[in-house]
C-alpha positions as CSV (number, residue, x, y, z in Angstrom):
1,X,32.6,-103.0,-108.8
2,X,32.5,-102.7,-104.9
3,X,34.7,-100.9,-102.5
4,X,37.3,-103.5,-102.3
5,X,37.8,-103.4,-106.0
6,X,38.6,-99.6,-105.5
7,X,41.3,-100.4,-103.0
8,X,42.5,-103.1,-105.4
9,X,42.6,-100.6,-108.4
10,X,44.2,-97.9,-106.3
11,X,47.0,-100.5,-105.0
12,X,48.1,-98.5,-101.7
13,X,51.0,-99.8,-99.8
14,X,48.8,-99.6,-96.8
15,X,45.1,-99.2,-96.4
16,X,42.9,-98.6,-93.2
17,X,39.3,-98.9,-92.7
18,X,37.4,-97.7,-89.7
19,X,34.0,-98.0,-88.5
20,X,33.5,-101.1,-90.5
21,X,30.9,-102.4,-88.1
22,X,31.7,-105.9,-89.2
23,X,31.4,-109.1,-87.0
24,X,32.9,-111.8,-89.3
25,X,36.3,-112.1,-91.0
26,X,36.7,-110.3,-94.3
27,X,36.8,-113.1,-97.0
28,X,37.6,-111.1,-100.3
29,X,40.3,-113.5,-101.7
30,X,41.5,-110.7,-104.2
31,X,42.3,-108.6,-101.1
32,X,44.0,-111.5,-99.1
33,X,46.0,-112.5,-102.1
34,X,47.6,-108.9,-102.2
35,X,47.5,-107.7,-98.6
36,X,48.4,-108.8,-95.1
37,X,45.1,-108.1,-93.1
38,X,44.7,-107.2,-89.4
39,X,41.3,-106.7,-88.3
40,X,39.1,-105.9,-85.1
41,X,35.5,-106.8,-85.1
42,X,32.8,-104.3,-84.4
43,X,30.4,-104.5,-81.2
44,X,26.9,-104.6,-80.5
45,X,25.7,-103.2,-77.1
46,X,22.1,-104.7,-77.6
47,X,21.1,-108.0,-78.7
48,X,19.3,-106.4,-81.8
49,X,20.8,-103.3,-84.2
50,X,23.9,-102.7,-86.0
51,X,27.5,-103.3,-84.6
52,X,29.6,-100.2,-84.0
53,X,33.2,-99.9,-84.4
54,X,35.9,-102.2,-86.1
55,X,38.8,-101.7,-88.3
56,X,40.6,-103.2,-91.1
57,X,44.3,-102.8,-91.9
58,X,45.8,-104.0,-95.1
59,X,49.5,-104.0,-95.8
60,X,50.8,-104.9,-99.1
61,X,52.6,-108.2,-99.2
62,X,55.5,-106.8,-101.1
63,X,56.3,-104.3,-98.5
64,X,55.2,-106.0,-95.2
65,X,58.6,-107.0,-94.0
66,X,59.4,-103.1,-93.8
67,X,56.1,-102.1,-92.1
68,X,55.4,-103.1,-88.5
69,X,52.0,-102.4,-86.6
70,X,53.7,-101.2,-83.1
71,X,50.5,-100.6,-81.2
72,X,46.9,-100.3,-81.6
73,X,43.8,-99.8,-79.2
74,X,40.1,-98.5,-79.9
75,X,41.2,-95.1,-80.9
76,X,44.6,-95.2,-82.7
77,X,46.7,-97.5,-84.8
78,X,50.5,-97.1,-85.1
79,X,52.5,-98.0,-87.9
80,X,56.3,-97.9,-88.5
81,X,58.4,-98.0,-91.8
82,X,61.6,-96.2,-93.0
83,X,61.8,-94.0,-95.7
84,X,65.1,-92.1,-96.8
85,X,66.9,-93.5,-93.7
86,X,64.2,-92.0,-91.6
87,X,62.1,-93.9,-89.2
88,X,58.5,-92.7,-89.9
89,X,55.6,-93.3,-87.4
90,X,52.2,-93.1,-88.9
91,X,49.1,-93.1,-86.6
92,X,45.6,-93.8,-87.9
93,X,42.8,-92.6,-85.8
94,X,38.9,-92.5,-85.4
95,X,37.5,-90.0,-82.7
96,X,33.9,-90.5,-82.5
97,X,32.0,-87.3,-81.9
98,X,30.4,-88.8,-78.8
99,X,33.7,-88.6,-76.8
100,X,35.3,-85.8,-75.0
101,X,37.9,-83.5,-76.4
102,X,40.3,-84.8,-74.2
103,X,40.6,-87.8,-76.8
104,X,43.1,-85.3,-78.7
105,X,45.7,-85.6,-75.8
106,X,47.5,-88.5,-77.6
107,X,48.7,-85.9,-80.0
108,X,51.2,-84.3,-77.8
109,X,52.3,-87.4,-76.4
110,X,52.9,-89.1,-80.0
111,X,54.4,-85.9,-81.2
112,X,56.9,-86.1,-78.4
113,X,57.8,-89.8,-79.0
114,X,58.6,-89.4,-82.9
115,X,60.4,-86.5,-84.8
116,X,58.8,-88.1,-88.1
117,X,55.2,-88.3,-87.3
118,X,52.3,-88.6,-89.6
119,X,48.6,-88.5,-88.2
120,X,45.6,-89.4,-90.5
121,X,42.0,-90.3,-89.7
122,X,38.5,-88.9,-89.0
123,X,38.9,-86.5,-85.9
124,X,35.5,-85.3,-86.3
125,X,37.3,-81.9,-85.7
126,X,36.3,-78.9,-88.0
127,X,39.1,-76.5,-88.4
128,X,38.0,-73.9,-91.1
129,X,40.8,-72.4,-92.7
130,X,43.4,-72.7,-90.0
131,X,47.0,-71.7,-91.3
132,X,50.2,-73.8,-90.5
133,X,53.0,-71.9,-88.7
134,X,56.4,-73.3,-88.6
135,X,58.6,-72.8,-85.3
136,X,60.3,-70.3,-87.4
137,X,57.3,-68.1,-87.6
138,X,56.6,-68.8,-91.2
139,X,53.1,-69.4,-92.3
140,X,52.1,-71.8,-94.7
141,X,48.7,-71.0,-96.1
142,X,46.1,-73.6,-96.8
143,X,42.5,-73.7,-98.3
144,X,39.4,-75.3,-97.2
145,X,35.8,-75.5,-98.3
146,X,34.8,-75.9,-94.9
147,X,35.0,-72.6,-93.1
148,X,33.5,-73.8,-89.8
149,X,35.2,-74.3,-86.7
150,X,33.6,-76.7,-84.2
151,X,34.4,-77.1,-80.5
152,X,36.8,-80.1,-81.0
153,X,38.2,-78.1,-83.9
154,X,39.1,-75.4,-81.5
155,X,40.6,-77.7,-79.3
156,X,42.6,-79.3,-82.0
157,X,43.9,-75.9,-83.4
158,X,45.4,-75.1,-79.9
159,X,47.3,-78.6,-80.0
160,X,48.6,-78.0,-83.6
161,X,49.7,-74.4,-82.9
162,X,51.6,-75.9,-79.8
163,X,53.2,-78.5,-81.8
164,X,53.6,-77.0,-85.1
165,X,52.0,-79.8,-86.8
166,X,51.2,-79.2,-90.5
167,X,47.9,-79.9,-92.0
168,X,48.1,-81.2,-95.5
169,X,44.7,-80.8,-96.4
170,X,44.2,-78.1,-98.8
171,X,47.7,-77.2,-98.9
172,X,49.0,-79.3,-101.8
173,X,48.6,-79.5,-105.7
174,X,46.3,-82.5,-105.4
175,X,44.0,-80.6,-103.0
176,X,44.7,-77.1,-103.7
177,X,41.0,-76.3,-102.9
178,X,40.5,-78.2,-99.4
179,X,37.7,-80.7,-100.7
180,X,35.0,-81.8,-98.4
181,X,35.7,-85.2,-96.9
182,X,32.1,-85.8,-95.5
183,X,29.2,-85.4,-97.3
184,X,25.3,-86.6,-96.7
185,X,21.7,-85.1,-96.6
186,X,22.8,-82.8,-93.8
187,X,25.6,-80.9,-95.3
188,X,29.3,-81.1,-96.3
189,X,32.4,-80.8,-93.9
190,X,36.1,-81.4,-93.6
191,X,36.5,-83.8,-90.6
192,X,39.0,-86.7,-92.0
193,X,42.3,-84.7,-91.6
194,X,46.1,-85.6,-92.4
195,X,48.9,-83.8,-90.5
196,X,52.6,-84.2,-90.2
197,X,55.2,-83.1,-87.5
198,X,57.5,-80.1,-88.5
199,X,60.5,-82.4,-88.9
200,X,58.8,-84.6,-91.6
201,X,57.1,-81.5,-93.3
202,X,60.6,-79.9,-93.8
203,X,62.4,-82.9,-95.0
204,X,63.0,-82.2,-98.5
205,X,64.0,-85.7,-99.3
206,X,60.5,-87.1,-98.9
207,X,57.7,-85.9,-100.9
208,X,54.3,-85.4,-99.3
209,X,51.0,-85.3,-101.4
210,X,47.6,-85.4,-100.0
211,X,44.3,-86.1,-102.0
212,X,40.5,-86.6,-101.5
213,X,39.3,-89.4,-103.6
214,X,35.7,-90.3,-104.6
215,X,33.7,-93.1,-103.8
216,X,30.0,-94.1,-103.8
217,X,30.2,-96.7,-100.9
218,X,30.4,-94.3,-98.1
219,X,29.6,-90.9,-96.9
220,X,33.2,-90.3,-96.2
221,X,35.5,-89.7,-99.1
222,X,38.7,-91.9,-99.0
223,X,41.7,-89.7,-98.3
224,X,45.1,-90.4,-99.5
225,X,48.4,-89.5,-98.3
226,X,51.4,-90.3,-100.7
227,X,55.2,-90.3,-99.1
228,X,57.8,-91.0,-101.6
229,X,61.6,-90.1,-102.1
230,X,62.6,-87.4,-104.4
231,X,64.0,-87.9,-108.0
232,X,67.6,-88.2,-107.8
233,X,68.1,-88.0,-111.7
234,X,69.7,-84.6,-111.0
235,X,72.7,-84.0,-108.8
236,X,72.4,-81.8,-105.9
237,X,74.2,-81.0,-102.6
238,X,72.1,-81.5,-99.5
239,X,73.1,-79.8,-96.3
240,X,71.4,-80.8,-92.9
241,X,71.6,-77.8,-90.7
242,X,71.0,-78.7,-86.9
243,X,68.6,-75.9,-85.3
244,X,67.7,-76.1,-81.7
245,X,64.0,-75.8,-81.3
246,X,61.8,-75.7,-78.1
247,X,58.9,-78.0,-77.7
248,X,56.9,-76.2,-75.3
249,X,55.2,-78.3,-72.4
250,X,52.8,-76.4,-70.4
251,X,53.2,-78.4,-67.3
252,X,56.6,-77.4,-67.2
253,X,56.0,-73.8,-67.3
254,X,56.6,-72.8,-63.8
255,X,59.9,-74.9,-63.6
256,X,60.9,-72.9,-66.9
257,X,60.4,-69.7,-65.6
258,X,62.4,-70.5,-62.4
259,X,65.3,-71.8,-64.5
260,X,65.2,-68.7,-66.8
261,X,65.1,-66.4,-63.7
262,X,68.2,-68.3,-62.3
263,X,70.0,-68.0,-65.7
264,X,69.4,-64.2,-65.8
265,X,70.4,-63.8,-62.2
266,X,73.5,-61.4,-62.0
267,X,72.8,-59.3,-65.1
268,X,71.6,-55.9,-64.1
269,X,68.0,-55.0,-64.8
270,X,69.3,-51.5,-66.5
271,X,71.6,-53.4,-68.6
272,X,70.3,-54.4,-72.2
273,X,71.7,-57.8,-73.2
274,X,72.1,-59.0,-76.5
275,X,69.4,-61.1,-78.6
276,X,72.1,-63.9,-79.0
277,X,72.9,-64.2,-75.0
278,X,69.0,-63.9,-74.0
279,X,68.3,-66.9,-76.6
280,X,71.1,-69.1,-75.3
281,X,69.7,-68.4,-71.7
282,X,66.5,-69.4,-72.8
283,X,67.7,-72.6,-74.6
284,X,69.7,-73.4,-71.3
285,X,66.4,-73.2,-69.3
286,X,64.6,-74.9,-71.6
287,X,67.0,-78.0,-71.7
288,X,66.6,-78.4,-67.8
289,X,63.1,-78.9,-68.6
290,X,63.5,-81.5,-71.1
291,X,62.0,-79.0,-73.7
292,X,64.8,-78.8,-75.9
293,X,65.2,-80.8,-79.2
294,X,67.2,-80.7,-82.2
295,X,65.7,-80.2,-85.6
296,X,67.1,-80.8,-89.2
297,X,66.3,-78.2,-91.6
298,X,67.6,-80.0,-95.1
299,X,68.9,-77.0,-97.6
300,X,69.1,-78.7,-101.1
301,X,71.3,-77.0,-103.9
302,X,70.3,-78.6,-107.2
303,X,72.0,-78.4,-110.6
304,X,70.4,-79.1,-114.0
305,X,73.0,-81.4,-115.4
306,X,75.5,-84.0,-114.6
307,X,78.2,-82.2,-116.5
308,X,77.9,-79.2,-113.7
309,X,81.0,-80.2,-111.9
310,X,83.0,-78.7,-109.1
311,X,84.8,-76.8,-111.6
312,X,81.5,-75.3,-112.9
313,X,80.7,-74.5,-109.0
314,X,83.9,-72.5,-108.6
315,X,83.8,-70.6,-112.0
316,X,80.1,-69.7,-111.2
317,X,80.9,-68.5,-107.6
318,X,83.4,-66.3,-109.4
319,X,81.1,-64.8,-111.6
320,X,78.6,-64.2,-108.8
């Protein structure tokens, strides 16, 4: 048994290995038979010593026609695929502790590029028990065995709060305690994270499960994110409600303030305007700064049996 045997047993649709340190092509025949592989070799700055960097991407051949690598660089690898008729962008990343916290800036950029976005990888950011908040103000609690917040973690929390990204670590049935993802002789931490955009999180058509696996071959535990469609064996009504939301852009704050001042011009300061009117003018000001977007809030009404038809719905409504 080796690390690749573990992958073959798990049978993921996509797997990504970072910091592989390899300098020659992988030649595992069993892996090659089942996966289309894309790799980048590690580099060695001196004549002697180990290599650093390197990655390996495997896409199951049975799914490869539906999954595309759209970009890759030293820090990020972007893949795209469709699920429930939704285009989903997944970014795999490794951010070494040696680089600056401005390396997190790509999160804002990619968040604005894709409504359905999943971020997963080793960010070397410790965010403690930071809780998720939706744009509606709803708090989504999560657990974590790592209570520490480091410098990069603070920077990441600011970005997560600004974009309403939702951390899956410690918030699902398969990782309800927020397990450690890294352990060595110096201690343990949660630095391998998985986050999804708010639009993907609230999409009830797509199940999202996160888990921390065990392996004896690395100090980092493999992390697994499972996306699947909901079971449609039971009938339901699905209503997509369009809700306007504002994606705040700090660089546009002055323009937004001027736009809002223009919108409120002519309204006497001693007049109390309705909340509805005020919100409307805020949205108009945001639209002129390209900060306005539309979010879909699916609302599912599920029924227990197929015999529950329209006539039953009407009778039930009358009883209520």
